[in-house]
N, C-alpha and C positions, 0 to 999 in steps of 0.2 A: 145486210150486204157484207160479204167477207172482206176484211181489210187486206191490203197488199202486204206481203211478207217482207216489208222494208221498214226500217226505222231510221230516224234522223239523228245524227251525232249532235253533241252538245253545242257545237258551233253552227248547227243547222246548215252545214255546207257539204255533208257527206251522207251517203246512204250505205247501210250495212245490214247484212242478213245474219241472224243469230240462229244457232242450231238447238239451243236449250229452250226450255219452257219455264214459265214462272207463274205461280198463283199467289195473289194477294189475299191473305187469310184475314177476314174481318168477322169476328163474333159479335152478334147483336142480340138485344132483347128490347121490347118496347119500354120506353122510359118516361117518367113524369117530368124529368129535368129538361128534355129537349126532344125534338122530332127526329127519330132515326131514319124515317123515310126520306125527309129532305136532305139529310146528310149523305145518304146513299146516292141520291140523285146528283150530288156534286161530282161524283166520280166520272160521269159521262162527259164532263167538260175538260178532262185531261186529254193530252195527246198520248194515247195508248199504243205501245208497240204491239205488233201482231202476235208475238210470242208470250204476251201477258194476258192474264184473265183474273177476275175476282172470284174468290171462293167464299161465299157468304154463309156463315153458320148461324142460323136462326135458333137461338137457344131458348125456345119456349115463349115466343111472343104471342100475345092474344090473337085470336083468329083474324080479326079485322086488319091488324097490322101485318101479320104473317102473309095474308093474301096479297096485300099491296107490295110487300118486299119480294114475294115470289114473282109477281107480275113484272116488276122492274127488272129482275134478274132474267126472266124469259125474254123480255124485250131487248135487253142489252147483250144477251149471250153470256151472262155470268152463271157460275155454278151456284146452285141453291141447295142447302141441306138443312132440313128442319129436324129439331130434336124436341120432343114433347116433355119439357121439364119446367113448365110454367109454375107448377106448385113447389118447385125446389129452389133453393138459393142459387143464384147465378154462380157458375163455376167456370172461370175463364180457362183454367187448365184443361178441363174436359172438352170444352168447345174447340180449343186449338188441337187437341189430340184427334178429334173427329176429322179435322181437316188433314192432319198428317197421315191418317190411315186411309182416307178416301180420295185425296188428291192424287193426280197422276203426273204432276209437274216435277221438273228436275229441282227447282228451287222454290222456296216459300218466302214471302214477306209477311211477318206477323205485324199486323197494323190495327190500330183502334179506329173506329168510325169517326172519332173526334178530330182526326188529323187532316190537315190540308197542306199543300205545298205549291211550288211552281207548276205551271201547266205542263212543263216538260219533265217533271220530276221522274216519271217512270222510264223515260228515255235515258235520263242520266243513270238511273239505277241499272238499267240494262247494260250500259257500257261498263259500269263498275263491277258487275258480276263477271263480265268477260275479262276485264283488265286485272282485277284484284283477286277474285276467287278462282277463276279457271286458269288464267295465265300465270299468276303469282302465288297461287296455292294458299291464299288466306282462308282460314276455316269459316269465317263469317264476316259480315259487315254490320255496323250499328249506326243508325241514323240519329244524330243529335236532334233534340226536340226543344223548340222554343214555346213556352207556355204563355199564351197571349192574355192580356188583361180583359176584364169583363166588358169595358167600354169599347175597346178596339175589336173584340170578337164580334160585336153587333154590326160593326161597319164592314168587317172583313169576312165575307161568307161565300167565297168562290176561289177556285184555283188562281194563283197569283201571277201577275205580269212580272217581267224582269225588274222594272223600276220599283214596284211595291215590295217585291221579294228582297231586293238589295237593301231597301230602306229598313225593313224589319230586322234583317240580319245585322245591320249596323247598330240597331238598338240594343243588341245583346250586350255590347260593351259598356252600356250606360246603366249603372246600378239604380239610378233614379228614374228610369224610363217609365212612362205612363202606358206604353204599348205592351211591355213585357212584364209578366208577374215574376217569372224566374226561368232559368235556362238549365235544362238537363243535358249535361255534356255527353252522357250516354243514357240510353233508354231501352225500353222493351220493343222498340221499332227495329226489328232484326231481319236481316237477309241471310239465309243459310240453306244448305242442302236438305231436301225433304228426307232422303234416305238416312242421312246422318241424324237428323232430328228423331227419326223413328228408332234407329239403332241405339241411341244413347238413352232411350226410355221416354222421350217426349216430355210432357209437363206432368209433374206429380199432382194427381187429382185429389190428394188429401188436403190441399189448400182450398179453402172456401172463399167465394167471392173473388175479390182482387187483393193482391198483396203478397209479394215475395215468391209467387210461383214463377215469375220471370227470372228473378235472381237465382233460384234453384236450377232452372233450366240452363241459364247462362254458365253457371259454375260447372255443371256436368258436361256441357258441350265443350267448354274450354279444356277441362280436365282430360277429355278423350280426344283432343285435337293434337295433331302432329306439329306442335310448336313449343319452343322453350318456355318453361314456366318461371314466373318471378319467385323470389324468395318468399317463404311463408304463404304459399299459394292459397291455402284454404282459409287464411285469415280474412275476416270480414269487418268492415267499418260501416255502420248503417247511417252515418251522417251524410247529409247532402254533399254533392261534389263541391259546391261553393264554400263548404265549411271544412273541407279536408285540410289537415295540417301536414301530415306526413303520409305520402302515398305508399301503400303496400298491399300485398295479397292479390287475389285474382281480379279485383276491380281495376288494378293497374293495366293488366292485359286486356280486359274488356274495353276500357276506355280507349286504348290504342286503336282498336278497330272502329271506334267512333271518330277519333281524331283524323283518321284517313279521309273520311267523307267531309269532316269539318274543314280540313285543309283544302279540299277540292270544292268547297262552297256548296255542299249538299246538305240541306236541313229540311225538317218538317215542322209544322206549327200546330199546336194544340188549341182548339177552340174552347173558350171558357164555358163551363156549365156549373150549376150548383152541385155541391157535394152530394152524391147519391146516398140514400138511407142505408143500403146494404154495406157501405164502407164504414162500418162502425169501428171505434177504437178497440173494442173487444176482439173483433175478428182480426184486425191488423196485428194486435198483440199476440193472438193465438198463432197466426201465420208466421210471425217473426220467430216464435219459439220453435215451430216446426222446422223452419229453415235452419236455425242454429243447431238443432238436433241432427238434421240431415247432413249439415256441413261436417260435424264431428264424425259421423259415420263414413262420409266420403273420404275424409282425411285418414281414417283408420284403415279403410279398404279402398284405396284409390283405383284399383284395377277392376273392381266388380262393376258389372254392367247388366242391366235388365231391360231389354228392348221392349217397345210397345208390341203387344201381340194382337193380331187381328183375328178375332174368333170367327169371322165370316169366311176365312180362307184356310186352305190346308196348312197343317202345322209341320215345322221341322223341329223335332224334339232333340234337345241336348241333355245329357245326364250329368254334366259337371259345369261349374262356373269358373273353372280354372281359365285365366285369361289367355293362356296359350291355345286352348281349344274353343273357348266361348269368346269369340273375338269379332270386332266389327268387320275386319277383312273377310271373314268367312260368311258374314251375313249377306254379302253381295251375291253369294250363291244360295245359301240357305236363308231365303228372304223373309220368312215368317217364323223366326226362332222362338222357342219356348224352353225354359230351363226347369226341369224337375229332377231333383237328386234321385239317383237310382235307389237310395236307401228308402225313399218314400214310395217306391213302386212295388206293388205286390204282383208276383208273377202270374198268379191265377186271375188277376183282374186286368190283364193286358187288353183284352178285347173291349171292355167298357171304357178304358182309357183312350183307346184308339177312336172309338165312336164319339166320345165326349169332345175331343180336341181335333177330330178329323186329321189324325196323324198320317202324313204321307211318307216321312223318312225319319230315321233315328241315327244319331251320330254317336258312336261308341269310341271311347279311348281306353287304352290299357285293358283290352278284352280279357286277357289271361290273368288279371290281377286277383280276381276272386271268382268263385263258382257262380255267384249270382249274376255277374255280368254275362257269362256264357248262357245261363238259363234265359235271361232277358233277350239276348241276341237270337236264340233259336225260336223263342216264342213270338217275337216280332216277325221273324222270317216266316213262321208258320201261318201268321195272319196276313201275309202279303204286303207287309210294310217294307219299303226299301231301306236297307241298312248300310251304313257307312262306317268304315274303320279309319280311325285317325290316330296318329302317334308320331313320336319323334323319329326322324330319319337318322341314317348312319353318318351323314355329313354335318358339319357345324351349322347350327341355326336352320336345319331342314326339318320338314314335316311331310308326311304322306297323308292324303285324303283319298280313300278308294272305296267304291261301293263293292259289296259282296258279289253283285251280279258281274261286275267288271272282272273281278278275280276269277270267278267261275268260268266265264265265257272266253276270256282272253288269258292265255298263259303268258302274262306280261313280263315275266323274268326269264323266259326262255329266249335263247339267241335268235331263234327263228322269228320271234316277234320284234325284238328291238333292233336287230342288225339292219333291217330294211327301213327303219325310221330315222336312224342317225345319219346326219348329213356331214359333208366335208367342213362346212362352216361351223357346225356344232363341235366337230373334233378340234378345230382350232380354238374355239371358246373353252373347251375342256382343258387343253394344254395351258391356256391362260389362267384358268381357275387353279390348276395344279401348281403352277409357278407362283401364283399369289399366295396360295396356301403354304407353300414351302418357305416363302419369304415372310410368313406370319402376318400377312395382311388381313386374313379372314378372322383369325382368332384373337386379334388385338395385340399380338406380340408375345413371344415366349423366348426361351433360350436359343442360342445359335445352334442350328442342327449340325453343322459341319464340325464345330468345336466339340459338341456332345458326342458325335460319332467317333471322332478321332480319339477323344479321351477314353471312350469305351474300348476301342480296338487296342490302343497303346497301353492301357493299364490293366483292364480286366482280362483280356485274352492273354496278355503276356504273363500275368500273375498265375494263371491256370495252365499255361503252356498249351493253349488251344489255337485253332486256326479259323474256326467258323462259329457264328453265334446263332443259336436257335432261340428265338424270343417267344416266351409264353406270356400272353395277355389274359388276365382274368378281369372281366368286366361285369360279372354277375355271379352271385352265389344263390340265386333262386333256383329251386329244383322244380322246374315246370312239369317235368314228366311225372312227378309224384301226384300232383293235383290234376293234371290234364294228360291222361294216358295216350290220347291221340297225338300229342306233340312229340315228335321224334327227336328228343334232346336227351343226351346221356345224363344220368343223375350226377349231381355235382360232386358228391363224395367219391363216386366211382371214377369220375374224370380225374380227380386229384390222385387217386390210387394208381391210375394208369400213368400219370405224369411221374410219380415216384419210381415206378418200374422203369420208365424210359430213362430217367436219370442214371439208374444203375447200369443200364445197357450202354450208355454213352461215356462211361468213365474212361475207357481205353480208346475212344474214337477222337477224331479231330473236332468234334462238336462240343461247344459249351452251352448248356441250357441255363438261361437266365429268365427271371420272371418279374413282371410289373403288375401289381394289383390295383386296378383302377376303382374297384368297389370298396376298398378298405381304407381309403384316404391315406395311402402310403404307409400302412401298418403291415408289418411282415406277417405272413401266414404261417402258423405254427406247423402245419402239416408239411410245409415246403421249406422247413428251416435248413435243410442240407443243400438246397438249391440256391444259387446266387440271386439275391434280391437286388433289383435295380430301381426301386421305387423313387430314389432321389434323382433319377435321370428323366429328362423330358421325353415324352412319348414320341415326338417327331424325330428326335435324335436317335432314339432306340430303333425306330423303324429304319432309319437311314443306315445305321451301323449293322443291323442284323442281316443274316443271309436268308433265313426263312422264319416263318411265324407259325405258331400253333395256338388254336383258340377252341373255346367251348361253343360260343355262339357268334352272332353276326357282326356287330358294329365295327370292331377294330379291324375286321377283314377288309372293309372299304378303305381304311387308312393304309393297309398293306398294299392295296392296288395302287394308291397314289404314289407309293414308293417302289412299285414294281417288285414286290416280294412274294414268292411262292408261299402258299398258306395251307395249313392242315386244319380240318375241322373234326370235332368229335360229335357232330350232330348234323341234321339236315338244315340247310340254310337257304334263304331266298336268293343269295348271290352265288350259287354253285355254278362254276364255269370250268369245265375240263381244260387243263392247260394253264389255268390261273390259280385254282385251289382244288383240293380234293378232300373227300371225307375218309377218315381213318377209323377203324373199329377198335383198335387197342394199341398198346405200346409196341408190340411186335410189328404190327402193320406199319406204323410210323417209322420205326427204327430201320426196317428193311428198305423203305423208300429212301431214307436219308443215306444209308451206306451204299446203296446201289446207284444213287444220284440219277434217278430216272426222270426227274421232274424237269421238263423243258418248258420254260415259262413263255406264255403267249401275251406279250405286252399289248399288241394291237387289240386283242379281244378285251383286255382289261380296260383300255382307254375307251373303247366303244361302249362298254357297259357303264362306265363312269359318266360318259356323255349322255347316255339315256337317262340316268338318274338326275343329273344336273339340269339338262335342257328339256326333258320331257316328262319326268315322273314326279320329282320332289317339288314341294312348295318351300319358299324361303322367307324368313322373317328377320327383322331387326328389332332390338329393344334399346331403351335409353341407357340401361346398364347391362353389360354383358353377363354379369353374375346374377342378375335378377330379372324377373318378368315384369318390367316396368315399361308402360307405353309401348306395347308390342304392336308392330305394324308389319303386315306381310308384303314384301316387295313383289312376290309372285305367288299367286294362289292357283294350284292345279288340282282339279278333281277328275279322277279317272284318266290321269295323264293328259288332260286338256287344260290349257290356260283359260281361266274364267275371270281373273282379275289381276291387275298389276298396279303397283303404286311405287313409282320410282322417284317420288318427290322427297327431297331431303327435309329434315326437321327445320322449320323456320326459326331462325334466331333473331327475333325482332329487337332484342336487347342491344344489338349493335346498330340499330337504326336511330336516326335523330328523333323518331317518334317517342323514344324512351327518354329523351333529355330531361323532362320534368320529374322523372321517376328515379333517376340515377342517385339522387340524394340518399334514398333509403339504403341502397347497396353501399354507397360511400360511407355512410354513418356506421353501418354494421361492420364494414371492413376496417375502418379506422378505430372503431370502438374496440375491435379485437386487437388491433395493434396497440392501442392505449392500455388495454388490459394487460397485454404482455409486458409493456413498458412499466406499468404500475407494479406488476408482480416482480419485475427485475429490481426496481428501486425498493420495493417492499422487502425483498430478500437482503439487499445491501443494508437497509436501515435496521433490519432485524439482527444482522450480523454485527453492526456497529453498536446497537443497544446491548447485544449480548456481551460484547467486549467491555462496554462501560459497566455493565452489571458485575462482570467478573472483577473489574478494577475496584469497584466499590466494595465488593465482598472481601477482596484482599486488603483494602484499606481498613475496613471494619475489623478484620482479623488482627491487623497490626496494632490498631488502636486498643483493642481488647487485650492483646498481648502486652502492650506497653503499660496498660493500666494494672494488669496483674503483676507485672515486673515492678512498678513503682510502689505498690502497696507492700509487696514483700520486702523491698529494700528499706522502706520507712519503718516497718515493724522491727527489722533487725537493728536499725539506728536507735529506735526508742528504747529497746532492751539494753543495748550496749552503752549508750550515752544519753540519758534522759534530758539532762540540762541543755546539751547542744541541740537536741531535737526541738524542744519548746522554744529555744532562742531563735532558731531558724524559722519556726512557724510564725512567731510574732513579728519578726523582721519582714517577712513576705506580706503579712497583713498590712503593716504600716506602709510599705511601698505601693500597694494597690490603692 
């Protein structure tokens, strides 16, 4: 009989409906140590919310046991998944990955069949998913586990009443308790998103049996979570929690997500059983080494990610593991991603690759970077695979993700397309974006635009006795047209030659040509040495001060729109808008337009186009460090100009929470040790200077002594030669006085 879609709150006085679903993942295999069938039967005595279910992975039980397990699951409405692996060593990682790939639930609870808890345990967990994960954006929750003693486990073999539950929890604090063997402040009893579990790669199946596969998963899950990391994040201390001396590394963060439930009084209890044979010390030692090696690799390449790939479903193929392109945010759309470096793909074998992985789509980035990318692109297209182009947009932290079908069918950059899409509300949002950009809120702060502009006008223009500034921006020295004849871009050297001709023509005009080279890291271009170089000036200030802008290709032209500057291109560009910018063929063409002053700028058209890019076309991302691709998260992901995913959650900084109280000592010691080191170096410097002065004094003293000795010997020798009697008389008198 179907349960009502209502669950009871922890205080049993409220009813609440939940929109998400949860699967309790329990891997099992028949065991000599205890009866897995009886322990599965315990689950039906819990108060189960309707949005919960059990996903039992039978990892190779013998036929008689598997039949009984399957019968119980059918009777109770549980999911049952059998894997014929009886002849193989039990692999907990593989069993859990099966559930990750086959479950349809929003959230998973990874649980051992040995665990019991309060009969309302899953009702409590339901509320914590809503309260902590959904509403407060915690990446996961961890249930603290109490390991019961052998004697007490025989007595306690059912979900617990409130009084018994409280009594056992109280025993945690007594180190001599006969009920409790030990307490795991954090455990492998984890509650987390199924999708995220898949996208971070699930459990590493190289681990055999039990041991460290959960630590490996936890480390990767936290590493790719949108949360502030502790110092020395990848550091690992394998000692039990009760033996920790100084908390550090990822275990600190992991335990915080367990402490949350501990503070709320949510625990589970492990029923004692004999140590299984497959948990040998050799396997544990081997797994520990695997985990240590993995940790070093994660530390070296913290942004690399390899999702679980489902071979039974169509594949989304990516050709690079660059975290900007191969990113969890994108996997919400490309849901079955597989990474194969294009270097390892043979163009002539494309068809067999498509058939092997059932490839439905391919994501390309930097299509024009090399000829092979183009060849692969056309070959996948020829075989009917949907292709997507992805790359950096012209605005800060922007990306475009567009299918080739969309580009072909919809002329998305023509005004006829986007003018009908842009709304008045979006126009207001665009002005807000522009104002924020000009105030340097987007790029993180740069020089004052107005000061830069005034300096440029008052110094450079005055120096050359000119009235107007024509700003040349060089943001690429790639000659696309040489390698890709279909690309209508002027050759780079020809472009520079036209600029030199233009400079000659402008000598007697009111225009001053200046250039900023963005591709050369502020190094002057030798070919343009007779043109005023303004590399030391901020780009925004230059845009503000200039009257018009001239470019070879795209990106800087979008910034020109932000500052409402008429722009000239020496190539075909995606953002060509009559009245906003124009294509020129040579220096004569550009010079004629400048002196005739025929360019009447259409600001409204530029704003509409910017609005289309910002509000309809581009995706936007944030990263932990602006200068690096660390912890990249897409605020908004758009594919074919449609929003498919958004993440407006800020990075959680739990280090400011009292949950971090017990771990602050580590940061305190490091901070103060740094201060102490500075103090030590200071006094060390003072001491060294003092010692140096003393050494110099001793050297001077020794010098004086030696000088006096030399002087005395010389005097006495003269005295001996001049008056021998007096010399010996003085000598004997001194001896007698001593």
